C-alpha positions in Angstrom: 71.8 124.6 95.2 74.2 123.4 92.9 76.9 120.5 93.8 79.7 119.8 92.0 80.7 115.9 92.1 84.5 115.6 91.3 85.8 112.1 91.2 89.6 110.9 91.3 90.9 107.6 90.2 94.7 106.5 89.5 96.7 104.0 87.1 100.1 102.9 87.9 102.1 101.4 90.7 104.6 102.9 93.4 107.2 100.9 92.7 110.0 103.4 91.5 112.6 101.0 89.8 112.8 99.7 85.9 110.4 96.9 87.1 107.5 99.0 87.9 105.3 100.8 85.5 106.6 103.6 83.6 104.1 106.3 84.5 101.7 106.8 87.4 98.5 108.5 86.1 95.5 110.5 88.1 92.3 111.3 86.2 89.6 113.6 87.5 86.0 113.5 86.3 83.7 116.1 87.2 79.7 116.6 86.7 76.9 118.8 88.1 74.2 116.3 87.3 75.4 112.6 88.2 72.4 110.8 88.6 71.4 109.9 85.1 74.5 108.3 83.6 75.4 106.6 87.1 71.4 105.1 86.7 72.1 103.9 83.1 75.2 102.5 84.2 73.7 100.5 86.9 70.9 99.4 84.7 73.4 98.3 81.8 75.0 96.2 84.6 72.0 94.4 85.1 71.1 94.1 81.5 74.5 92.2 80.9 74.1 89.8 83.9 70.5 89.2 82.9 71.9 88.2 79.4 74.8 86.1 80.6 77.4 88.6 79.6 78.2 90.3 83.2 80.0 87.8 85.2 80.9 90.6 87.7 77.9 92.5 89.4 80.4 94.8 91.2 81.1 97.2 88.7 82.8 98.0 85.4 86.8 98.1 85.3 88.2 99.1 82.1 91.1 97.1 82.4 89.3 93.6 83.2 86.4 94.5 80.9 86.3 92.6 77.6 84.8 93.4 74.4 82.1 94.1 73.7 81.5 95.0 77.3 83.8 97.8 77.0 82.6 99.2 74.0 79.0 99.5 75.1 80.1 101.2 78.4 82.2 103.7 76.3 79.2 104.2 74.1 77.1 104.8 77.2 79.6 107.4 78.8 79.2 109.5 75.6 75.5 109.4 75.5 75.9 112.2 77.8 77.6 115.5 77.6 77.1 116.8 81.3 80.9 115.6 82.4 84.4 116.2 81.6 87.8 115.0 82.5 91.4 115.6 82.8 94.5 113.8 83.8 97.8 113.9 85.1 100.6 111.9 83.8 103.7 111.3 86.0 106.9 109.9 84.3 108.1 107.7 87.6 112.0 107.8 86.3 112.0 111.7 86.8 110.4 111.8 90.0 112.9 113.0 92.8 113.4 110.0 95.3 112.4 112.5 98.1 108.7 112.1 96.9 108.7 108.4 96.6 106.6 107.9 100.0 102.8 107.2 99.1 101.9 109.7 102.0 104.0 112.5 99.8 103.7 111.4 96.2 100.0 110.8 96.2 99.1 114.3 97.5 101.4 116.3 95.8 100.4 115.2 92.0 96.7 114.6 93.0 96.6 118.3 94.4 97.9 119.4 90.8 95.0 117.7 89.0 92.2 119.0 91.4 93.8 122.6 91.3 93.0 122.6 87.6 89.6 121.8 88.4 89.2 124.2 91.2 90.9 127.3 89.2 88.6 127.3 86.1 85.8 124.9 86.3 83.6 125.6 89.4 80.6 127.6 88.6 79.8 130.8 90.3 76.6 129.4 91.6 78.2 126.4 93.1 77.0 125.7 96.5 79.0 122.6 97.7 81.7 120.5 96.0 81.8 116.5 96.9 85.6 114.9 96.0 85.8 111.0 95.6 88.1 108.8 95.6 88.5 105.0 95.4 89.6 103.7 98.8 93.1 104.8 99.0 96.0 102.2 98.0 97.5 102.3 101.4 96.1 102.7 104.8 96.7 104.2 108.5 98.9 107.4 108.8 99.8 107.4 105.1 96.2 107.3 104.3 95.1 110.3 106.8 98.5 112.5 105.7 97.3 111.9 102.1 93.6 113.0 103.1 94.7 116.1 104.9 96.8 117.0 101.8 94.0 116.8 99.8 91.7 119.0 101.8 94.5 121.6 102.2 94.3 121.8 98.4 90.6 122.3 98.5 90.9 125.0 101.3 93.6 126.8 99.2 92.1 126.6 95.8 88.3 126.6 96.3 86.3 129.9 96.7 86.6 130.9 100.4 83.7 129.6 102.5 82.8 127.1 99.7 81.7 123.8 101.5 83.6 120.7 100.6 84.0 117.2 101.7 86.4 114.3 100.6 84.8 110.9 100.4 86.5 107.4 99.9 84.2 104.8 98.0 84.7 101.5 97.0 84.8 101.7 93.2 82.2 99.2 93.0 79.6 101.3 95.0 80.4 104.5 92.8 79.6 104.5 89.1 81.4 107.8 88.5 84.6 106.1 90.0 83.9 103.8 87.5 83.8 106.4 84.7 87.1 107.9 86.2 88.5 104.2 85.8 87.6 104.3 82.2 89.4 107.8 81.4 92.4 106.7 83.5 92.7 103.5 81.6 92.3 105.1 78.2 95.0 107.8 79.0 97.3 105.1 80.3 96.9 103.0 76.9 97.8 106.5 75.2 101.1 106.9 77.3 102.3 103.1 77.6 101.4 102.0 74.6 100.6 104.4 72.3 96.9 103.1 71.5 94.3 105.8 71.3 91.9 104.3 68.7 89.6 101.9 71.1 89.3 104.1 73.6 91.0 107.3 74.3 89.8 108.9 70.7 86.2 107.7 71.8 86.2 109.7 75.1 88.2 112.5 73.6 85.4 115.1 73.3 84.9 115.1 76.8 88.5 116.1 77.5 88.6 119.5 79.0 92.5 119.8 78.4 95.7 117.7 77.1 96.9 115.7 80.0 99.3 117.4 82.5 102.7 116.5 82.0 103.9 116.9 85.3 107.7 115.9 84.8 108.2 118.2 81.7 109.2 121.6 83.5 111.9 119.8 85.7 115.5 119.4 85.1 114.9 116.0 83.4 117.3 114.1 86.0 116.9 110.5 85.8 117.1 108.7 89.0 117.1 105.2 87.7 
């Protein structure tokens, strides 16, 4: 029995105007062996608290973690070769306004990234796929619509009959969503600020493919 664990995180805001973030990004991390790295990340957190360097026990968060904490996390991530990641980058000013609603935007672009994983990275012996996200950045009917869309992608792009489940965990409770957060932050720094040396270049060996530029094939109409 071989279970594929897929972890999805995002960066950016859904403010489609010049005052919002330039990009919205999704990062996806996958592994068939989640326990060893998750256990070491937990041990690292407790070690930092014990030594007076971990004010927050809740979990690692790349944007908030200062050096040398961030460097220790990145070093630990690279200790393991049992995972890969990929990401999709959406330059928001080229997004058609018909896609602005979260229940439309989120599943459309997250599905593109999941499809990349499902159509080439699932081993033949896989018996189940578990897809984890952080708690969705919206609730109610919008969250339900997004979940339905993600499940639809799974049904279309996964092997017929392969069981799957979509789970929403708070980042603090799932070490692998924290890994996805670090990957997403690293890609965001590359695209928003052109900075790669301190993080992106470090985790590049786990990059399955260059970022998907979601808007590169459109007509490049700018909407704001």
